C-alpha positions in Angstrom: -20.0 -3.8 11.0 -17.8 -6.4 12.5 -14.1 -6.1 11.4 -11.1 -8.3 12.0 -7.8 -6.7 11.2 -4.9 -9.1 11.1 -1.5 -7.4 11.0 2.1 -8.5 11.4 4.4 -5.8 13.0 2.8 -2.6 14.2 3.9 -0.6 11.1 2.8 2.9 10.2 -0.2 1.7 8.1 -1.5 -0.3 11.0 -1.2 2.6 13.5 -3.0 4.9 11.2 -5.8 2.6 10.2 -6.3 1.4 13.8 -7.0 5.0 14.8 -9.4 5.5 11.9 -11.3 2.3 12.6 -11.7 2.9 16.3 -13.1 6.4 15.6 -16.1 5.1 13.7 -18.9 4.1 16.2 -20.5 1.9 13.5 -17.6 -0.5 13.6 -16.9 -3.3 16.1 -13.2 -3.9 15.4 -11.0 -6.7 16.7 -7.2 -6.7 16.1 -4.9 -9.6 15.8 -1.1 -8.9 15.8 1.0 -11.8 14.6 4.2 -10.0 15.8 4.8 -7.8 18.8 3.5 -8.1 22.3 1.9 -11.6 22.7 0.0 -10.4 25.7 -2.2 -7.8 24.0 -5.2 -10.1 23.9 -4.9 -10.9 27.6 -5.1 -7.2 28.5 -7.4 -5.7 25.9 -10.8 -6.9 24.6 -9.9 -5.2 21.3 -7.3 -7.9 20.5 -7.5 -11.5 19.7 -4.8 -14.0 20.6 -5.2 -16.0 17.3 -7.3 -16.3 14.3 -10.7 -17.9 15.1 -10.4 -21.7 15.1 -14.2 -22.2 15.1 -15.9 -21.6 11.8 -18.8 -19.7 13.2 -16.5 -17.4 15.1 -14.7 -16.6 11.8 -17.9 -16.1 10.0 -19.0 -13.6 12.7 -17.0 -10.9 10.8 -18.2 -8.7 7.9 -14.8 -7.6 6.9 -11.3 -9.2 7.2 -8.4 -6.9 6.7 -5.1 -8.6 6.1 -2.0 -6.5 6.6 1.6 -7.6 6.0 1.1 -11.1 7.3 2.7 -14.2 5.7 0.2 -16.6 4.2 1.9 -19.3 6.2 0.4 -17.8 9.4 -2.9 -19.3 8.3 -3.5 -23.0 8.2 -5.6 -24.5 5.4 -8.9 -24.5 7.4 -8.4 -20.8 8.2 -7.7 -19.9 4.6 -10.9 -21.8 3.6 -12.9 -19.9 6.2 -11.7 -16.5 4.8 -12.6 -17.8 1.3 -16.1 -19.0 2.5 -16.7 -15.7 4.3 -16.1 -13.7 1.1 -17.5 -16.0 -1.6 -20.6 -17.4 0.2 -21.4 -15.3 3.3 -21.3 -11.7 1.9 -18.1 -10.9 3.8 -15.4 -8.6 2.4 -11.6 -8.9 2.2 -9.1 -6.0 2.1 -5.4 -6.9 1.6 -2.9 -4.2 2.5 0.4 -4.7 0.7 3.5 -4.6 2.8 7.2 -4.8 2.4 7.7 -8.3 3.6 4.8 -10.7 2.9 1.7 -9.3 1.3 0.6 -9.9 -1.4 3.6 -12.0 -2.7 3.2 -14.9 -0.2 -0.4 -15.4 -1.1 0.4 -16.7 -4.6 -1.3 -20.1 -5.1 -3.7 -19.6 -2.2 -7.5 -18.9 -2.1 -6.6 -15.3 -1.1 -4.9 -14.8 -4.5 -8.0 -16.0 -6.3 -10.0 -13.3 -4.6 -7.7 -10.4 -5.4 -8.6 -8.1 -8.3 -4.9 -8.1 -9.6 -2.5 -10.7 -11.0 0.5 -11.2 -8.7 4.0 -10.9 -10.1 6.9 -13.2 -9.1 8.9 -10.7 -7.1 8.0 -9.6 -3.5 8.0 -5.9 -4.5 9.1 -3.6 -7.3 11.4 -0.6 -6.6 10.4 2.6 -8.2 12.3 5.6 -9.5 11.6 8.8 -7.5 9.8 10.4 -10.5 7.1 7.8 -10.7 3.9 8.6 -8.8 0.2 7.4 -8.7 -2.2 9.0 -11.2 -5.9 8.7 -10.5 -7.9 7.2 -13.4 -11.3 8.5 -14.5 -12.9 5.6 -12.6 -10.8 6.6 -9.6 -12.2 10.1 -9.6 -15.7 8.6 -9.3 -14.7 6.4 -6.3 -15.0 7.4 -2.7 -12.0 5.2 -2.0 -9.7 7.6 -3.7 -11.1 10.7 -2.1 -8.5 12.2 0.3 -10.6 15.4 0.6 -14.3 16.1 -0.3 -13.2 19.2 -2.2 -12.1 18.2 -5.7 -9.3 20.8 -6.0 -7.9 19.8 -2.6 -8.2 16.1 -3.5 -6.2 16.7 -6.7 -3.6 18.7 -4.8 -3.1 16.0 -2.2 -2.7 13.3 -4.9 -0.1 15.4 -6.6 2.2 15.2 -3.6 1.9 11.4 -3.1 5.5 10.7 -4.0 7.9 9.1 -4.0 6.4 5.6 -3.5 9.8 3.9 -3.2 8.3 0.4 -3.8 5.0 -1.3 -4.7 3.9 -4.9 -4.8 4.9 -6.8 -7.9 1.8 -7.0 -10.0 1.3 -8.0 -13.7 -2.1 -6.3 -14.2 -5.8 -6.2 -13.3 -8.0 -9.3 -13.6 -11.0 -9.2 -15.8 -13.8 -7.3 -14.2 -11.5 -5.2 -11.9 -11.8 -1.5 -11.9 -8.5 0.3 -11.9 -8.6 3.4 -9.7 -5.0 4.5 -10.0 -2.0 3.7 -12.2 1.7 4.6 -12.2 2.7 7.7 -14.1 5.3 5.8 -16.1 2.6 3.5 -17.6 0.8 6.4 -19.2 3.5 7.0 -22.0 
C-alpha cells in the first residue's frame, strides 16, 4: 500500500503516526514536510521535497494523508489530482485536523467536498474540560475506534480521553456519513 503523508510542522500526531506507519511492512510510505528542515528529502528516501507535479506520480499513491497543512500549499492542479485519485482511481484520503489549518482552510476546495462532515466557519472550537468523546454504537463496531482488542480495556481507554481542549469547527455529518464518536455535551 503506497502512502503519501503530507504534514506541516512535525507535531505530536505526525511523530506518532510516522512511527506506526513505518512499523507496518505492508506500507510503502513517503513523507512530505511543508515546514521544518528543507533538506529532509535530500538525505532520506522516505521524504519528498514537494507534492508530485506529474499526474502519474501523484496517482501512484493509494492513500494520501493530509496533516495540518494549509490548502494554499497546493495549487489547483495538485488539488485536482487528489480529487481524481479519490473519486476515480480508488485512492483514499485521510485528513488529520490540526490547530492551524486543517480542516478550516479547505472550505470551498475539492477536499471539502470529499469530507464526511460539514465545515464550520471558525478554525476551531474550544471545549470545556468536562466535555469528552463518546463512542457511538457504530463506533463500537468500527476497528478505527479500537484502542485495544479487549472491549473492557478499550472502554477504559476511551473513558480517559479528556480533556480535548479544542476540536475543528464542524456543523454536522454529511448524508451517508457514519458517526463513530460524538461529544458528551451533545447527548443531553
